[in-house]
N, C-alpha and C positions, 0 to 999 in steps of 0.2 A: 054187658054181660053175653058170656058165650056156653052152648052145652057142648061137651066134649065125651066122646066115648073113650073109656080105658079098658084096656087088654088088660083082665084078671086072671086068663087062662093058668098062668104060672102057680096060681093060689089053687094049692088042691085039696087043704082043708079048709074046714070050716073056721079054727084058731087065724088061721093066714088070710080068711076071705075078713074077717073080723076084724082083724089088726088093720089090713088096707084100708078097709072103710073108717076106723076111729083116726088114722093118720091123716086121712082125706078132710073130715070134719075139723081137725086141728088146724089145718092150713089156714090163715088169716083169707086168702083169697079164693078161698071156698064156701060157696054161699048155699050148696045142698049138694048132696050125694044121693042118688036112687038109685033102686033095683030097674033092670031091665027086661024085656022076656028071654034073654039069651043070660044063661048062669055065669058065663064067663066076661061079661061084660058089666060096669058100672056106669052110669050118665051122671057128669060131674057139671054142676053150674059154676064155671068160673069169673069173678069180678075182673081181674086184670090182663095183661098182654098174652097172647097166644105161646110166646116163647118160656115164660114163666111157669104156665102148665107143664110144656114140655119137660122143663127142668125138675117139675115136681115129679112128674110121672116117672121119669128115670131113677128117682130115690127109691120110687117104692117097692121094686121089684126087679128080677134078673131081666127079664123079657117084656117090660112096659112097653108100650106103643099107644099113641095118641093120634085119633082122628078128630078136627071140629066135623060138628055134624048140622 
């Protein structure tokens, strides 16, 4: 498993942030989603290969970027 940071700065409303979190939790390879000290970043515990996470991140929002931590 790997931990990734997901930039959700594009999600400006509470509803958008909630939808991103639920979409992540619905993904088969996501083992957990956690808040970080930054409001615009989520930590994601990912079970599969890094390319799969990057593909998922791109589907979540207009400027989603992932960086392995």
